[in-house]
Structure formats: C-alpha cells, structure tokens
KEVEX-83921 format. One record per residue: z, y, x of N, C-alpha, C, O in turn; residue number from 1. Coordinates in Angstrom, 1 decimal. Last residue first. Layout:
BEGIN
> Z_Y_X_Z_Y_X_Z_Y_X_Z_Y_X_NUM;
...
This chain:
BEGIN
> -2.2_-39.2_31.1_-3.8_-39.8_31.8_-2.3_-40.3_32.7_-2.5_-40.9_33.8_192;
> -2.1_-39.4_27.7_-1.3_-39.1_28.8_-2.5_-39.8_29.7_-3.4_-40.6_29.4_191;
> -3.4_-37.2_25.2_-2.9_-39.1_25.7_-3.1_-38.6_26.9_-3.9_-37.7_27.2_190;
> -4.3_-35.9_22.4_-3.2_-35.6_23.2_-3.1_-37.2_24.0_-2.8_-38.2_23.4_189;
> -7.1_-34.5_19.8_-6.6_-35.9_19.9_-5.1_-35.7_22.0_-5.8_-35.0_22.8_188;
> -8.2_-33.1_17.6_-7.3_-33.1_19.3_-6.4_-33.9_19.5_-5.2_-34.0_19.4_187;
> -10.1_-31.8_15.4_-9.4_-33.2_15.7_-9.6_-33.1_17.5_-10.5_-33.0_18.3_186;
> -11.1_-29.6_13.4_-11.2_-29.9_13.8_-10.0_-31.2_14.4_-9.1_-31.5_13.6_185;
> -13.0_-28.8_9.8_-12.2_-29.2_11.3_-12.1_-29.9_12.1_-12.7_-30.9_11.9_184;
> -13.8_-25.7_8.3_-14.3_-26.4_10.1_-13.1_-27.6_10.6_-12.4_-27.4_11.6_183;
> -13.2_-23.1_7.1_-12.3_-25.3_6.6_-13.4_-26.1_7.3_-13.8_-27.1_6.8_182;
> -16.2_-21.9_6.9_-14.8_-22.2_6.7_-14.5_-23.3_7.0_-15.2_-24.3_7.2_181;
> -18.5_-19.9_8.6_-18.0_-21.9_8.3_-17.5_-21.7_8.4_-17.2_-21.2_9.4_180;
> -21.6_-18.0_8.1_-19.2_-18.3_7.8_-19.2_-19.2_7.7_-19.8_-19.8_6.7_179;
> -23.8_-17.2_9.7_-23.7_-18.0_9.1_-21.9_-17.8_9.2_-21.1_-17.4_10.1_178;
> -25.7_-17.3_11.4_-25.4_-16.5_10.7_-25.5_-16.6_9.6_-26.3_-16.5_8.7_177;
> -24.0_-18.0_14.1_-24.8_-18.8_14.1_-25.6_-16.9_13.1_-25.8_-15.8_13.6_176;
> -23.7_-18.8_18.3_-24.1_-18.2_17.3_-24.5_-18.3_15.5_-25.6_-18.7_15.5_175;
> -21.9_-21.0_19.3_-22.7_-20.9_19.5_-22.4_-19.5_18.0_-21.5_-19.3_17.2_174;
> -17.6_-21.2_19.5_-19.4_-21.5_19.7_-20.4_-20.1_20.0_-20.2_-19.0_20.5_173;
> -14.6_-20.9_21.4_-16.4_-19.7_20.6_-17.1_-21.2_20.8_-17.1_-22.0_21.7_172;
> -11.8_-20.3_21.1_-12.0_-20.7_21.5_-14.1_-20.3_20.7_-14.6_-19.7_19.8_171;
> -8.9_-19.4_21.0_-10.3_-18.9_22.1_-11.1_-19.5_22.0_-11.6_-19.7_23.1_170;
> -7.8_-21.1_18.8_-8.4_-20.0_18.3_-9.1_-19.1_20.2_-9.8_-18.0_20.1_169;
> -7.1_-23.0_21.2_-8.3_-23.1_20.0_-9.5_-22.2_19.1_-10.7_-22.3_18.7_168;
> -4.6_-22.3_21.8_-6.3_-22.2_21.8_-7.1_-22.3_21.5_-8.1_-21.5_21.5_167;
> -2.9_-21.8_20.0_-3.0_-21.5_20.2_-4.5_-21.0_21.7_-4.9_-20.1_22.2_166;
> -2.8_-24.5_18.3_-4.1_-23.3_17.8_-4.3_-23.0_19.1_-5.2_-23.4_19.7_165;
> -1.8_-26.5_20.9_-3.7_-26.7_19.6_-4.3_-25.2_19.2_-5.4_-24.7_19.4_164;
> 0.6_-25.2_21.1_-0.3_-25.4_22.0_-1.9_-25.4_21.1_-2.7_-24.6_20.9_163;
> 1.6_-25.6_18.5_1.5_-24.7_19.3_0.4_-24.3_20.2_-0.3_-23.3_20.1_162;
> 1.2_-28.4_18.5_1.5_-27.4_17.4_0.9_-26.7_17.8_-0.3_-26.7_17.6_161;
> 2.9_-30.8_19.2_1.8_-30.1_19.8_0.7_-29.3_19.2_-0.5_-29.5_19.4_160;
> 5.6_-30.7_18.5_4.8_-30.8_19.4_4.0_-30.4_20.4_4.0_-30.0_21.6_159;
> 5.7_-31.5_15.0_6.9_-30.8_16.1_6.8_-30.0_17.9_7.5_-29.1_18.3_158;
> 5.3_-34.6_14.6_4.6_-33.0_13.9_6.1_-32.1_15.3_7.0_-32.4_16.1_157;
> 2.9_-37.1_16.4_4.5_-36.8_16.1_3.8_-34.8_15.2_2.7_-34.2_15.2_156;
> 1.0_-36.0_14.4_1.0_-36.5_14.4_1.5_-36.5_15.7_0.7_-35.8_16.5_155;
> 0.0_-33.4_12.0_0.5_-33.1_12.9_1.6_-34.6_13.1_2.7_-34.7_12.4_154;
> -2.6_-31.2_9.9_-1.6_-32.1_10.4_-1.4_-32.6_11.3_-2.4_-32.6_12.0_153;
> -3.7_-28.4_9.8_-3.5_-29.3_8.9_-2.9_-30.7_8.9_-2.9_-31.3_7.8_152;
> -2.4_-25.6_11.1_-2.7_-27.1_10.5_-2.6_-27.7_9.8_-1.7_-27.7_8.9_151;
> -5.5_-22.8_10.9_-3.7_-23.9_10.8_-4.0_-24.7_10.8_-5.1_-25.1_10.6_150;
> -7.0_-20.6_11.7_-6.5_-21.0_12.5_-5.3_-21.7_11.5_-4.2_-21.1_11.4_149;
> -8.7_-17.2_11.3_-8.2_-18.6_10.8_-7.9_-20.0_10.9_-8.5_-20.6_10.0_148;
> -11.3_-17.8_14.1_-10.3_-17.1_13.6_-10.3_-18.2_11.8_-11.0_-19.0_11.4_147;
> -14.1_-18.2_16.5_-13.6_-18.6_15.7_-11.7_-17.6_15.0_-11.2_-16.7_15.6_146;
> -16.5_-17.1_17.2_-15.6_-16.6_17.8_-15.0_-17.6_16.4_-15.6_-17.8_15.4_145;
> -19.7_-16.9_16.7_-19.2_-17.9_17.2_-18.1_-17.7_17.1_-18.0_-18.6_16.2_144;
> -20.7_-14.5_14.5_-20.2_-14.4_16.6_-20.6_-15.3_17.4_-21.3_-15.2_18.4_143;
> -19.3_-15.9_12.2_-21.5_-15.7_12.9_-22.0_-15.2_14.0_-23.1_-15.4_14.5_142;
> -17.4_-17.9_12.8_-17.8_-16.6_12.1_-19.2_-16.6_13.2_-19.7_-17.1_14.3_141;
> -15.7_-20.9_11.3_-16.4_-19.9_11.8_-17.1_-18.6_12.3_-17.7_-18.4_11.3_140;
> -12.2_-21.4_11.1_-13.2_-20.8_9.9_-14.0_-19.4_11.5_-13.6_-18.4_12.1_139;
> -10.7_-24.5_10.7_-10.0_-23.2_11.1_-11.9_-22.9_10.5_-12.7_-23.7_9.8_138;
> -8.0_-26.3_10.6_-8.8_-26.1_10.2_-9.6_-24.7_10.2_-9.0_-23.7_9.6_137;
> -7.5_-29.7_12.5_-6.9_-27.5_12.4_-7.9_-28.1_11.9_-8.4_-29.1_12.0_136;
> -5.2_-31.8_14.0_-5.8_-32.1_13.0_-5.9_-30.0_12.8_-4.9_-29.2_12.8_135;
> -3.7_-33.4_16.8_-3.3_-32.7_15.1_-4.9_-31.7_14.2_-4.7_-30.5_14.2_134;
> -1.9_-36.6_18.1_-2.9_-36.0_16.9_-2.8_-35.0_16.6_-1.7_-34.9_16.0_133;
> 0.3_-37.9_20.8_-0.1_-37.4_19.7_-1.7_-37.3_19.0_-2.7_-38.0_19.5_132;
> 3.2_-38.9_22.8_1.4_-38.8_22.4_0.9_-39.0_21.6_0.7_-40.2_21.3_131;
> 5.6_-38.6_24.9_4.7_-38.6_23.5_2.7_-38.0_23.6_1.7_-37.4_24.0_130;
> 7.6_-38.3_27.7_6.0_-39.4_26.9_6.0_-40.1_25.7_6.2_-41.3_25.4_129;
> 9.3_-36.7_27.7_9.6_-37.2_26.6_8.8_-38.3_26.3_9.0_-39.1_25.4_128;
> 7.6_-34.7_29.0_8.7_-35.0_29.9_9.7_-36.5_28.2_10.8_-36.9_28.4_127;
> 5.7_-33.7_27.2_4.7_-35.1_28.5_6.3_-34.8_29.2_6.1_-34.8_30.4_126;
> 6.4_-32.6_24.9_6.0_-34.2_25.3_5.7_-35.0_26.4_5.5_-36.2_26.6_125;
> 8.1_-30.8_26.7_8.3_-30.9_26.5_8.2_-32.9_25.8_8.9_-33.9_25.9_124;
> 4.9_-29.2_27.8_6.3_-29.7_28.4_7.1_-31.0_28.6_7.1_-31.8_29.5_123;
> 1.9_-30.6_26.1_3.2_-29.8_25.7_4.2_-30.3_27.2_4.3_-31.5_27.5_122;
> -0.5_-29.5_28.4_-0.3_-30.4_27.7_1.7_-29.9_27.3_2.5_-29.2_27.9_121;
> -3.1_-27.1_27.1_-2.5_-27.4_28.0_-1.0_-29.1_27.5_-0.9_-29.6_26.4_120;
> -6.6_-27.2_26.3_-5.7_-27.4_26.1_-4.1_-28.1_26.8_-4.0_-29.3_26.8_119;
> -9.2_-24.8_27.5_-7.8_-25.7_28.1_-6.9_-25.8_28.2_-6.1_-25.3_29.0_118;
> -10.8_-23.3_25.8_-9.9_-22.9_26.4_-9.3_-25.2_27.0_-9.2_-26.4_26.7_117;
> -14.3_-23.7_25.6_-13.3_-24.2_25.0_-12.7_-23.2_26.5_-13.2_-22.7_27.5_116;
> -17.5_-23.1_24.8_-16.6_-22.0_25.4_-15.5_-22.2_24.5_-15.4_-21.6_23.4_115;
> -18.7_-23.6_22.9_-19.9_-23.9_24.1_-18.4_-22.9_25.0_-18.6_-22.1_25.9_114;
> -17.3_-26.1_20.9_-18.3_-25.1_21.2_-18.3_-25.1_22.6_-18.1_-26.0_23.4_113;
> -20.6_-28.6_19.2_-19.4_-28.5_20.6_-19.0_-27.3_20.1_-19.7_-26.9_19.2_112;
> -21.0_-30.5_16.1_-21.4_-29.0_17.1_-20.4_-28.6_18.0_-19.3_-28.2_17.5_111;
> -20.6_-31.7_14.2_-20.8_-31.8_15.0_-21.3_-31.2_16.3_-21.9_-31.7_17.3_110;
> -16.7_-31.3_12.2_-18.5_-30.4_13.4_-19.2_-30.9_13.6_-18.6_-31.8_13.0_109;
> -15.8_-32.0_9.9_-15.7_-31.6_11.0_-17.3_-31.7_11.8_-18.4_-32.1_11.6_108;
> -15.4_-30.3_6.7_-16.0_-31.6_7.5_-15.4_-31.3_8.8_-14.6_-30.5_8.9_107;
> -15.4_-28.2_5.4_-14.6_-29.1_4.7_-14.4_-30.9_6.3_-13.6_-31.9_6.5_106;
> -17.3_-26.0_4.5_-17.1_-27.9_5.2_-16.9_-28.7_4.6_-17.4_-29.5_3.8_105;
> -18.6_-23.3_3.5_-17.3_-25.1_2.9_-17.9_-25.4_3.9_-19.0_-25.0_4.2_104;
> -20.5_-20.8_3.8_-20.1_-21.8_3.8_-18.9_-23.1_4.1_-18.7_-23.5_5.2_103;
> -21.1_-17.4_3.5_-20.0_-18.4_4.3_-20.0_-19.5_3.7_-19.3_-19.4_2.7_102;
> -24.0_-14.2_4.6_-23.5_-15.6_4.2_-22.9_-17.1_4.4_-23.5_-18.0_5.0_101;
> -23.9_-12.4_6.3_-23.7_-13.4_6.6_-22.9_-13.6_5.5_-21.7_-13.4_5.3_100;
> -26.4_-9.9_5.3_-25.4_-9.7_5.1_-25.4_-11.6_5.6_-26.5_-12.3_5.4_99;
> -28.5_-9.4_4.0_-29.1_-9.4_4.8_-27.5_-9.6_5.5_-27.7_-9.4_6.7_98;
> -28.3_-9.6_-0.1_-28.3_-8.7_1.6_-28.6_-9.3_2.9_-29.4_-10.2_2.5_97;
> -31.6_-10.2_-1.8_-30.4_-10.4_-1.2_-30.1_-10.1_0.1_-30.8_-10.0_1.1_96;
> -34.2_-8.9_-1.8_-33.0_-8.5_-3.0_-31.7_-9.2_-2.2_-30.8_-8.5_-2.1_95;
> -35.4_-5.9_0.4_-34.7_-7.4_0.1_-33.7_-8.1_-1.0_-32.5_-7.8_-1.0_94;
> -37.2_-3.7_-0.7_-36.0_-3.7_-0.1_-35.8_-5.4_-0.4_-36.1_-6.0_-1.5_93;
> -39.3_-3.1_-0.9_-40.1_-3.1_-0.9_-38.3_-3.5_0.2_-38.1_-3.5_1.5_92;
> -41.5_-4.5_-4.2_-40.9_-4.2_-3.9_-40.0_-3.9_-2.1_-39.9_-5.1_-1.7_91;
> -45.2_-3.8_-5.1_-44.3_-4.7_-4.6_-42.8_-4.5_-4.1_-43.0_-4.1_-2.9_90;
> -46.2_-2.6_-8.4_-45.3_-2.3_-6.6_-45.0_-3.1_-6.5_-44.4_-3.7_-7.4_89;
> -49.2_-2.6_-10.0_-48.2_-3.9_-9.0_-47.1_-2.6_-8.4_-47.7_-1.7_-7.8_88;
> -50.5_0.0_-11.3_-50.7_-0.1_-9.7_-49.4_-1.2_-10.0_-48.4_-0.6_-10.3_87;
> -52.4_0.8_-14.8_-50.9_0.8_-13.4_-51.0_0.2_-12.1_-52.1_-0.5_-12.1_86;
> -55.2_1.9_-14.9_-54.6_1.3_-14.5_-53.7_1.4_-14.0_-53.6_1.8_-12.9_85;
> -56.3_5.0_-16.1_-55.8_4.7_-14.4_-54.7_3.7_-15.1_-53.7_4.1_-15.6_84;
> -55.8_6.1_-18.6_-57.6_6.2_-17.9_-56.8_5.3_-16.9_-56.9_4.2_-17.6_83;
> -53.8_5.7_-21.5_-53.6_6.0_-20.0_-55.3_5.6_-19.2_-55.8_4.6_-19.7_82;
> -54.3_7.1_-24.4_-54.0_5.6_-23.6_-54.5_6.1_-22.5_-55.4_6.9_-22.4_81;
> -52.3_8.8_-26.3_-53.1_8.2_-26.1_-53.7_8.0_-25.5_-54.5_8.9_-25.7_80;
> -51.1_8.8_-29.8_-51.4_8.9_-28.5_-52.7_9.0_-27.9_-53.8_9.2_-28.5_79;
> -52.6_11.5_-31.8_-52.0_10.2_-31.8_-51.9_9.8_-30.6_-52.6_10.4_-29.9_78;
> -51.3_14.2_-33.4_-53.1_14.2_-32.7_-51.5_12.1_-32.0_-50.3_11.8_-31.8_77;
> -48.8_15.4_-34.8_-50.5_15.6_-35.5_-51.5_15.0_-34.3_-52.6_15.5_-34.4_76;
> -46.0_13.0_-36.1_-47.3_14.6_-34.8_-47.8_13.8_-35.3_-47.7_12.6_-35.7_75;
> -44.1_15.0_-38.0_-44.9_13.4_-37.5_-46.0_14.1_-36.3_-46.5_15.2_-36.0_74;
> -41.0_15.6_-38.8_-42.5_16.1_-38.3_-43.2_15.1_-38.0_-42.5_14.2_-37.6_73;
> -39.4_14.5_-41.9_-39.3_14.1_-39.7_-40.7_14.8_-39.8_-41.5_14.4_-40.7_72;
> -37.8_16.4_-43.6_-38.6_15.9_-43.4_-38.9_15.9_-41.5_-38.7_16.6_-40.6_71;
> -33.9_16.2_-45.3_-34.4_16.5_-44.1_-36.3_15.6_-44.5_-36.3_14.6_-45.3_70;
> -32.8_18.8_-47.4_-34.0_17.5_-46.9_-34.2_17.9_-45.8_-34.5_18.9_-45.2_69;
> -29.8_19.9_-47.8_-31.5_20.5_-47.3_-32.1_19.3_-47.6_-31.5_18.7_-48.6_68;
> -28.1_21.2_-49.9_-28.0_20.0_-49.2_-29.4_20.2_-49.3_-30.0_20.4_-50.2_67;
> -25.1_24.0_-49.2_-26.0_23.7_-49.7_-27.0_22.5_-48.7_-27.0_22.4_-47.5_66;
> -21.8_23.7_-50.6_-23.0_22.4_-48.8_-24.0_22.8_-49.4_-24.2_22.1_-50.4_65;
> -19.9_25.9_-51.2_-20.0_25.3_-51.2_-21.1_24.5_-50.5_-21.3_25.1_-49.5_64;
> -15.9_26.0_-50.6_-17.2_26.1_-50.4_-18.4_25.3_-50.9_-18.1_24.1_-51.1_63;
> -13.2_25.5_-52.8_-14.0_24.9_-51.8_-15.7_25.7_-51.8_-16.5_25.7_-52.7_62;
> -11.3_28.1_-51.6_-11.3_27.6_-53.0_-12.7_26.5_-52.1_-13.1_26.8_-51.0_61;
> -7.4_27.9_-51.1_-9.0_28.0_-50.4_-9.9_27.0_-51.9_-9.6_26.0_-52.7_60;
> -4.3_29.3_-52.0_-4.9_27.7_-51.8_-7.1_27.5_-51.9_-7.8_27.0_-52.7_59;
> -2.6_30.4_-48.8_-3.2_31.3_-49.9_-4.0_29.7_-50.0_-4.4_29.0_-49.0_58;
> 0.4_29.2_-47.4_-1.3_29.5_-47.2_-1.2_30.0_-48.6_-0.2_30.0_-49.4_57;
> 3.5_31.4_-47.7_2.9_30.4_-47.8_1.2_30.3_-47.5_0.6_31.3_-47.3_56;
> 5.0_33.5_-45.4_3.8_33.4_-46.6_3.1_32.2_-46.5_2.4_31.8_-45.6_55;
> 6.8_32.0_-42.4_5.1_33.0_-43.1_5.9_32.4_-44.3_6.8_31.6_-44.4_54;
> 9.5_34.4_-42.6_9.2_32.8_-42.9_8.1_32.8_-43.5_8.0_33.3_-44.7_53;
> 12.2_34.3_-39.5_10.7_34.6_-40.1_10.3_33.0_-40.7_10.4_31.8_-40.4_52;
> 15.1_35.4_-38.5_14.5_34.3_-38.8_13.2_34.9_-39.5_13.3_35.9_-40.1_51;
> 16.3_37.1_-36.5_16.4_36.6_-37.2_14.9_36.2_-37.4_14.0_36.4_-36.7_50;
> 19.6_36.8_-34.5_18.9_36.2_-35.2_18.5_36.8_-36.4_19.3_37.1_-37.3_49;
> 21.7_39.2_-32.9_21.8_38.7_-34.3_20.4_38.1_-34.6_19.7_38.9_-35.1_48;
> 24.1_38.6_-30.2_22.5_39.4_-30.0_22.1_38.8_-32.0_22.3_37.6_-32.0_47;
> 26.1_39.7_-28.7_26.2_38.6_-29.6_25.0_39.7_-30.3_24.9_40.9_-30.7_46;
> 27.7_39.3_-25.4_27.1_40.4_-26.4_26.6_39.2_-27.7_26.6_38.0_-27.4_45;
> 30.9_38.5_-24.1_29.2_38.4_-24.7_28.5_39.1_-25.4_29.2_39.8_-26.2_44;
> 33.8_40.4_-23.8_32.6_39.5_-24.7_31.2_39.5_-24.4_30.5_40.5_-24.6_43;
> 34.2_40.6_-19.9_34.0_40.7_-21.2_33.2_40.1_-21.9_32.2_39.4_-21.5_42;
> 36.2_39.8_-17.2_35.6_39.5_-18.2_35.1_39.8_-19.1_35.5_39.0_-19.9_41;
> 36.9_42.3_-14.9_37.3_41.1_-16.0_36.1_40.9_-16.6_35.1_41.7_-16.5_40;
> 36.8_41.5_-11.1_36.0_42.1_-12.4_37.0_41.5_-14.1_37.7_40.4_-14.2_39;
> 38.5_42.2_-8.8_38.3_41.5_-9.7_37.4_41.7_-10.6_37.6_42.9_-10.8_38;
> 37.3_44.5_-6.0_38.5_44.2_-6.8_37.6_43.0_-8.6_36.6_43.2_-9.2_37;
> 35.4_43.6_-3.3_35.7_44.3_-4.7_36.3_43.7_-5.3_36.0_42.5_-5.5_36;
> 36.8_43.9_0.0_36.5_42.2_-0.6_36.7_43.9_-1.6_37.4_44.8_-1.4_35;
> 36.8_46.7_1.5_36.3_45.8_1.8_36.1_44.0_0.9_35.2_43.2_1.2_34;
> 38.3_48.8_0.4_36.7_48.5_-0.3_36.1_47.3_0.3_35.0_46.9_-0.1_33;
> 40.3_49.1_1.1_39.4_49.3_1.9_38.3_48.9_1.6_37.4_48.6_2.3_32;
> 42.2_47.7_-1.1_41.9_49.8_-0.8_41.3_50.0_0.1_41.4_51.2_0.4_31;
> 41.4_44.9_-0.4_40.7_45.7_-1.5_41.2_47.9_-1.6_40.7_49.0_-2.0_30;
> 42.3_44.6_1.7_40.9_44.6_1.4_40.6_45.7_1.1_40.2_46.8_1.4_29;
> 44.8_44.6_0.9_44.9_46.9_2.2_42.9_46.6_2.0_42.1_47.6_2.0_28;
> 45.9_43.0_-0.7_45.9_44.3_-1.3_44.6_45.1_-0.4_43.8_45.9_-0.9_27;
> 44.4_41.2_1.4_44.0_41.1_-0.1_43.9_42.0_-0.9_42.9_42.3_-1.7_26;
> 47.5_41.2_2.8_45.7_41.4_3.7_44.5_41.3_2.3_43.5_41.7_2.8_25;
> 49.3_40.5_0.6_49.0_41.7_1.6_47.8_42.0_2.3_47.3_43.1_2.2_24;
> 48.7_38.3_0.2_48.6_39.2_-0.8_48.5_40.2_0.4_47.4_40.6_0.9_23;
> 49.3_36.8_2.8_47.7_36.6_2.4_47.4_37.5_0.5_46.4_37.5_-0.1_22;
> 52.0_36.8_2.9_51.0_37.9_3.8_49.1_38.0_3.5_48.2_38.8_3.8_21;
> 52.9_35.8_1.2_53.2_37.0_0.9_52.4_37.3_2.0_52.0_38.5_1.9_20;
> 51.8_32.8_1.8_51.7_33.6_1.1_51.8_35.2_0.8_50.8_35.8_0.3_19;
> 53.7_33.1_4.3_51.8_32.6_4.4_51.3_33.5_3.7_50.7_34.6_4.0_18;
> 56.0_33.3_3.1_55.6_34.4_4.1_54.1_33.6_3.6_53.7_33.7_2.5_17;
> 56.0_31.3_1.8_56.9_31.9_1.1_56.3_33.7_1.7_56.3_34.7_1.1_16;
> 56.7_28.8_3.7_55.5_28.9_3.4_55.3_30.3_2.0_54.3_30.1_1.3_15;
> 58.6_29.4_4.8_57.2_29.6_5.7_56.5_29.7_4.2_55.9_30.7_3.7_14;
> 60.3_28.9_2.7_60.5_30.5_3.5_59.1_30.7_4.5_58.6_31.7_4.9_13;
> 60.6_26.1_2.7_60.2_27.6_2.1_59.9_28.8_2.3_59.0_29.6_1.9_12;
> 60.9_25.0_5.4_59.8_24.5_5.2_59.5_26.4_3.5_58.6_27.3_3.4_11;
> 63.6_27.2_7.2_62.9_26.1_5.9_61.7_26.2_5.9_61.2_27.3_6.2_10;
> 63.7_28.1_10.1_63.0_29.1_9.3_63.3_27.3_8.6_63.2_26.3_9.3_9;
> 67.2_28.4_12.3_66.5_27.8_11.5_65.4_27.9_10.7_66.0_27.6_9.7_8;
> 67.7_31.2_15.1_67.8_30.8_12.9_67.5_30.0_12.6_66.6_30.6_12.0_7;
> 68.2_31.9_17.0_69.0_30.6_16.9_68.8_30.3_15.3_69.5_29.6_14.5_6;
> 67.3_33.6_18.3_68.8_34.7_17.4_68.7_33.2_16.8_69.5_33.2_15.9_5;
> 64.5_32.9_18.5_65.5_33.4_19.5_66.7_33.4_18.9_67.2_32.4_19.5_4;
> 64.3_30.4_16.8_63.6_31.4_17.0_64.2_31.5_17.5_65.1_30.7_17.4_3;
> 63.0_27.0_15.5_64.3_27.5_16.8_63.1_29.3_16.6_61.9_29.5_16.3_2;
> 62.6_24.9_13.0_62.0_25.7_14.9_62.9_26.8_14.1_63.4_27.1_13.0_1;
C-alpha cells in the first residue's frame, strides 16, 4: 500500500497499529469509566461442613394390647313382612338399541338401485375394442347410499375398474333399517 510519501506499509506494521489503537481506546474507556476495569479473581470462600449424626433410637417397650371380646348385637324386634304386595314393573326402555343393525350378505342382491349413475365406457377400452366384467363389493347404508366400494375381480384388469368404482359410489338403493355389507355388484362392459 502506498501512502503519500511513497512509503509502503508491511502487514506486520498494520497489525501492530491495529493492536496499539485497541489498547489506547481501551485505556481511554477505562479512564472515563465507560468500561469497568477488570476485576481480579478472588479465592472462593470455603464453607466448613458440619455433619450431624442423630442419636440412636431408643428401644421401644411393647405396649400391651387390650383384647376385647366382640359380641354382635342382635336385633330385638323380628322383621316385619310388607303389607303391600310388590307391583311388577314392565321395562319402559327397549332392550335392543334402535340403531341400525349390520348384516353381511356376501352375494349379489336381487334389489336394483333406485338411482344409478350411468357407467361410461372407458375410452382406452373402446379404442382397443375390449370388453370385460368387474365384480365390486359395496356396503349399503340404512339411507340407501353406497359406501366402501372395492374391486373384487376385474377381467381384463386395468381397463374398467376406475369407471365402475366412481359410478357405483353414486348409486342409491331403497332405504332400510340395516347396513348391508359385502354386497356383490357385477358389471358387464359390452360394446354395442
């Protein structure tokens, strides 16, 4: 680095200059009480420990226990039979809860849906002239809606499953008081 007189400063001179400035600034700060002076480290005070040992326990003398005889008190008056005969009370609450019961069908049912969405023929299957069959397992709720649509079998696989599941999930059956599970639905895809 060249300064006005053509002198060049070496890195050692620059470092020394920075350290010298830092020391001077610190001395000025301590003199004007901007920074507190360094505090000397005092030796820690030693607190003597006193151990207290309790006296040994005194031997206890056995206390005699007075034994009492237990004489149960017997009733002085005989029990009286009720004058009024008991009235049989019929239960007012139905012992079977009124909620829907569930039955497992495991077969196709004869009942047809009252509202069924038209199942679109998949474009890929139509373009390749493929026909097939899908067997679904569904759960029919008491209000007639369809839940838990699962594919049981599809021939050929990979063509018709999505279209069948999406359409059957929107079907509705006549309402009943039972939940019908594992109802099988067979759908044939035939080109016309």
